[in-house]
Backbone as CSV, one residue per row, in Angstrom:
resi,resn,N_x,N_y,N_z,CA_x,CA_y,CA_z,C_x,C_y,C_z
1,MET,8.676,-62.930,-25.886,9.106,-61.986,-26.931,9.917,-60.817,-26.430
2,ALA,10.895,-60.673,-27.081,12.054,-59.551,-26.452,11.277,-57.805,-27.364
3,VAL,12.026,-57.110,-26.861,11.689,-55.786,-27.330,12.942,-55.612,-27.989
4,HIS,12.704,-54.777,-29.035,13.905,-54.071,-30.038,14.111,-53.058,-30.210
5,LEU,15.023,-52.179,-30.050,15.463,-50.694,-30.203,16.427,-50.339,-30.930
6,THR,16.473,-49.339,-32.016,17.340,-48.573,-33.267,16.823,-47.264,-32.500
7,HIS,17.943,-46.494,-33.168,17.739,-44.985,-33.212,18.376,-44.585,-34.060
8,GLU,18.115,-42.849,-34.240,18.451,-41.904,-35.372,18.560,-40.737,-34.958
9,LEU,19.286,-40.244,-34.661,19.172,-38.679,-34.278,18.897,-37.586,-35.753
10,ARG,18.001,-36.698,-35.897,17.432,-35.930,-36.707,17.630,-34.793,-36.298
11,GLY,18.596,-33.735,-36.277,18.008,-32.248,-35.684,18.493,-32.740,-34.520
12,THR,17.565,-31.715,-33.842,16.909,-31.811,-32.492,16.734,-32.817,-31.999
13,ALA,16.094,-34.122,-32.418,15.160,-34.862,-32.591,15.463,-36.397,-32.304
14,LEU,15.365,-37.176,-31.437,15.967,-38.563,-31.366,15.067,-39.197,-31.953
15,ILE,15.357,-39.918,-32.937,14.194,-41.380,-33.442,14.485,-42.352,-32.617
16,VAL,13.344,-43.333,-31.397,13.641,-44.542,-31.688,13.046,-45.287,-31.978
17,ARG,12.923,-46.392,-32.685,12.168,-47.276,-33.213,12.009,-48.406,-32.103
18,VAL,10.701,-48.861,-32.065,10.593,-49.942,-31.068,9.168,-50.709,-31.655
19,GLY,10.356,-52.429,-31.448,9.630,-53.166,-32.062,9.665,-54.399,-30.909
20,GLY,8.604,-55.241,-30.853,8.311,-56.902,-30.030,7.299,-55.970,-29.102
21,GLU,7.809,-56.331,-27.653,6.330,-56.096,-26.683,7.857,-54.910,-25.929
22,ILE,6.972,-54.528,-24.693,7.061,-53.888,-23.830,6.350,-54.405,-22.565
23,ASP,6.803,-54.717,-21.938,5.972,-55.087,-20.376,7.104,-55.020,-19.319
24,HIS,6.345,-55.350,-17.874,7.446,-55.097,-17.023,9.369,-55.737,-17.153
25,ALA,9.162,-56.475,-18.107,9.868,-57.690,-17.581,11.178,-56.866,-18.754
26,VAL,10.802,-55.911,-19.389,11.603,-55.185,-20.431,11.790,-53.829,-19.914
27,ALA,10.804,-53.137,-19.559,10.965,-51.584,-18.831,11.942,-50.926,-19.055
28,GLU,12.700,-51.632,-17.916,14.092,-51.016,-17.702,14.889,-51.232,-18.394
29,GLU,15.346,-51.825,-19.316,16.018,-51.629,-20.342,16.058,-50.666,-21.696
30,VAL,14.255,-50.322,-21.632,13.920,-49.547,-22.311,14.209,-47.901,-21.665
31,ARG,14.162,-48.403,-20.380,14.092,-46.565,-19.704,15.505,-46.470,-19.745
32,ASP,16.795,-47.226,-19.741,17.838,-47.505,-19.657,18.283,-46.424,-20.817
33,TYR,18.103,-47.326,-22.392,18.177,-47.393,-24.195,18.024,-46.297,-23.797
34,LEU,16.970,-45.295,-23.446,16.130,-43.797,-23.622,16.818,-42.697,-23.412
35,ASP,17.539,-42.918,-21.979,18.094,-42.573,-20.780,19.460,-42.441,-21.645
36,THR,19.771,-43.404,-21.989,20.836,-43.157,-22.058,21.530,-42.504,-24.039
37,TRP,21.041,-42.716,-24.779,20.497,-41.805,-26.106,20.361,-40.294,-25.745
38,LEU,19.592,-40.538,-24.965,19.060,-38.741,-24.794,20.264,-38.313,-24.174
39,ARG,20.338,-38.102,-22.967,21.686,-37.610,-22.569,23.267,-37.760,-23.893
40,ARG,23.672,-38.990,-24.230,24.496,-38.849,-25.567,24.369,-37.718,-27.018
41,SER,22.997,-38.366,-27.379,22.486,-37.574,-28.726,22.723,-35.544,-28.057
42,GLY,22.385,-35.770,-26.654,22.082,-34.267,-26.226,20.397,-33.633,-27.286
43,ALA,20.026,-34.526,-27.792,18.462,-34.613,-27.884,17.203,-33.448,-27.521
44,ARG,16.729,-32.610,-27.820,15.976,-31.470,-27.019,14.533,-32.557,-26.992
45,HIS,13.946,-33.335,-28.213,12.990,-34.332,-28.330,13.106,-35.398,-28.702
46,LEU,11.906,-36.038,-28.864,11.859,-37.485,-28.942,10.799,-38.256,-29.751
47,VAL,10.692,-38.797,-31.002,10.467,-39.525,-32.063,10.152,-40.511,-31.372
48,LEU,8.601,-41.583,-30.935,8.870,-42.966,-30.443,8.133,-43.377,-32.001
49,ASN,9.152,-44.062,-32.571,8.130,-45.195,-33.605,7.577,-46.484,-33.557
50,LEU,6.558,-46.695,-32.936,6.099,-47.794,-32.252,4.973,-48.278,-33.580
51,SER,5.316,-48.385,-34.658,4.888,-49.461,-35.936,5.209,-50.733,-35.841
52,ALA,6.342,-51.134,-35.128,6.366,-52.162,-34.764,6.529,-52.968,-33.542
53,LEU,5.867,-51.622,-32.999,5.473,-52.511,-31.389,4.162,-53.642,-31.208
54,GLU,4.532,-54.333,-30.947,2.952,-55.545,-30.692,2.370,-55.405,-29.726
55,PHE,2.734,-55.266,-28.167,1.895,-55.151,-27.161,3.083,-54.192,-25.960
56,MET,1.941,-53.946,-25.883,2.520,-52.830,-24.296,2.119,-52.601,-23.150
57,ASP,2.703,-52.728,-21.860,1.527,-52.998,-20.707,1.629,-51.406,-20.085
58,SER,1.623,-51.211,-19.179,1.955,-50.012,-18.024,2.951,-49.455,-17.529
59,SER,3.934,-50.831,-17.776,4.914,-50.167,-17.386,5.537,-49.236,-18.542
60,GLY,4.858,-49.556,-19.980,5.251,-48.989,-21.021,5.433,-47.245,-21.095
61,LEU,3.644,-47.589,-20.169,3.613,-45.650,-20.135,4.511,-44.828,-19.029
62,GLY,4.740,-45.803,-18.164,5.711,-45.478,-17.029,7.034,-44.998,-18.131
63,VAL,7.383,-45.875,-18.612,8.917,-45.059,-19.711,8.636,-43.736,-19.818
64,ILE,7.218,-43.632,-20.684,6.779,-42.240,-22.087,6.826,-41.735,-20.653
65,LEU,6.336,-41.826,-19.812,5.933,-40.211,-18.427,7.176,-40.372,-18.202
66,GLY,8.061,-40.761,-17.433,9.401,-40.739,-17.279,10.214,-40.067,-18.228
67,ARG,10.178,-39.865,-19.484,11.031,-39.561,-20.632,10.469,-38.184,-20.578
68,TYR,9.388,-37.716,-19.807,8.279,-36.517,-20.434,8.642,-35.786,-19.436
69,ARG,8.685,-36.231,-18.245,9.020,-35.171,-16.905,10.763,-34.885,-17.360
70,ARG,11.182,-36.059,-18.220,13.213,-35.374,-17.932,13.095,-34.214,-19.392
71,LEU,12.347,-34.296,-20.380,12.555,-33.516,-21.299,11.565,-32.216,-21.334
72,ALA,10.239,-32.168,-20.543,9.311,-31.116,-20.793,10.499,-30.378,-19.863
73,PRO,11.010,-30.123,-18.914,11.330,-28.445,-18.501,12.066,-28.282,-18.821
74,ASP,12.681,-28.586,-20.602,13.761,-27.479,-21.486,12.896,-27.306,-21.794
75,GLY,11.519,-27.755,-23.062,11.245,-27.817,-23.380,11.047,-28.492,-24.391
76,GLY,11.715,-29.604,-24.403,10.968,-31.133,-25.004,9.768,-31.334,-25.753
77,ARG,9.348,-31.795,-26.443,8.550,-32.778,-26.512,8.518,-34.606,-26.875
78,ILE,7.376,-34.964,-26.667,7.411,-36.434,-27.306,6.422,-36.361,-28.267
79,VAL,6.269,-37.601,-29.601,5.796,-37.492,-30.767,6.269,-39.160,-30.918
80,VAL,4.513,-39.372,-30.498,4.440,-41.287,-30.774,4.049,-41.246,-32.098
81,CYS,4.378,-42.713,-33.112,4.227,-42.165,-34.352,3.944,-43.780,-34.321
82,GLY,2.814,-44.286,-35.584,2.439,-46.229,-35.788,2.296,-46.444,-34.925
83,VAL,1.249,-45.753,-34.038,0.472,-46.679,-32.891,-0.209,-47.561,-33.520
84,ASN,-0.363,-48.583,-33.079,-1.837,-49.482,-33.629,-2.150,-49.193,-32.794
85,PRO,-3.590,-50.059,-33.113,-4.869,-49.527,-32.400,-5.191,-50.016,-30.772
86,THR,-4.799,-51.006,-30.362,-4.562,-51.283,-29.196,-3.681,-50.413,-28.659
87,VAL,-2.624,-50.374,-29.007,-1.986,-49.043,-27.931,-2.300,-47.587,-27.790
88,HIS,-3.168,-47.368,-28.865,-3.928,-46.451,-28.962,-5.134,-45.666,-28.271
89,ARG,-5.461,-46.810,-28.141,-6.329,-47.031,-26.995,-6.211,-47.049,-25.532
90,MET,-4.837,-47.659,-25.546,-4.664,-47.202,-23.640,-3.918,-45.702,-23.514
91,PHE,-3.578,-45.124,-25.044,-3.100,-44.080,-24.886,-4.006,-43.291,-24.715
92,GLU,-4.828,-43.188,-24.883,-6.354,-42.183,-24.796,-6.689,-42.967,-23.599
93,LEU,-7.021,-44.099,-22.900,-7.844,-44.259,-22.001,-6.946,-43.805,-20.742
94,SER,-5.436,-43.798,-20.533,-4.437,-43.388,-19.781,-5.075,-41.771,-19.647
95,GLY,-4.733,-41.512,-20.901,-4.388,-39.861,-20.795,-3.173,-39.381,-20.935
96,LEU,-2.457,-40.058,-21.608,-1.252,-40.115,-22.110,-1.193,-38.624,-23.231
97,TYR,-2.563,-38.944,-24.140,-2.163,-37.708,-25.274,-2.572,-36.614,-25.135
98,ARG,-2.777,-36.362,-23.736,-2.480,-34.564,-23.162,-1.135,-34.763,-23.001
99,ILE,-0.181,-35.210,-22.846,1.186,-34.967,-22.982,2.238,-35.025,-23.758
100,VAL,1.383,-36.148,-24.698,2.759,-36.541,-25.553,1.606,-36.662,-27.097
101,SER,2.278,-36.226,-28.170,1.191,-35.688,-29.481,1.374,-37.393,-30.590
102,ALA,0.537,-37.013,-31.369,0.471,-38.679,-32.209,0.932,-37.765,-33.224
103,ALA,1.641,-38.931,-34.468,1.940,-38.365,-35.778,1.775,-39.457,-36.670
104,GLY,1.610,-39.445,-37.966,1.372,-40.938,-38.483,2.426,-41.675,-38.775
105,ASP,3.582,-40.678,-38.740,4.604,-41.336,-40.009,5.951,-40.216,-38.967
106,GLU,6.998,-41.116,-38.820,8.032,-39.871,-38.739,8.530,-39.049,-39.327
107,ASP,8.084,-38.642,-40.601,8.140,-37.258,-41.151,6.908,-36.031,-40.086
108,ALA,5.850,-37.167,-40.103,5.023,-35.998,-39.433,5.091,-35.668,-38.332
109,ALA,5.884,-36.621,-37.923,6.281,-36.342,-36.093,7.292,-35.237,-36.025
110,LEU,8.473,-35.311,-37.542,9.333,-34.334,-37.204,9.260,-33.057,-37.669
111,ALA,7.617,-33.045,-38.498,7.085,-31.834,-38.977,6.491,-31.067,-37.699
112,GLU,6.123,-32.000,-36.685,5.141,-31.540,-35.321,5.842,-31.052,-34.634
113,LEU,7.457,-31.117,-34.532,8.247,-30.571,-34.023,8.985,-29.443,-34.299
114,GLY,8.983,-29.574,-35.540,9.608,-28.173,-36.326,11.190,-28.977,-36.574
115,VAL,11.344,-29.882,-36.232,12.684,-30.663,-36.941,12.425,-30.937,-38.541
116,ALA,13.268,-30.253,-39.502,14.179,-30.612,-40.529,14.568,-32.429,-40.965
């Protein structure tokens, strides 16, 4: 299965909706997409809506960690929302939630970031 990516800019936050699967075969595509739209939009923060994500392996964690390293030095943050139980467990076990916040939906994620 492929990955499906769409985005929307809301204030200083880039919202990216991720569907399908993120594995080693598509990790570079996801990385390039995020980097391109973060650069073009000038967004300070990233919201990843994972409600349509069916599967993610460790390469997906690497993609998120890399975007954190890019945004954090300038005070940017990442909030994930719509995380399914399997991915949520992987985030917990990996310690990703120490650097990335979680919210129930996009509106809650934007509120977490203070973006209207």
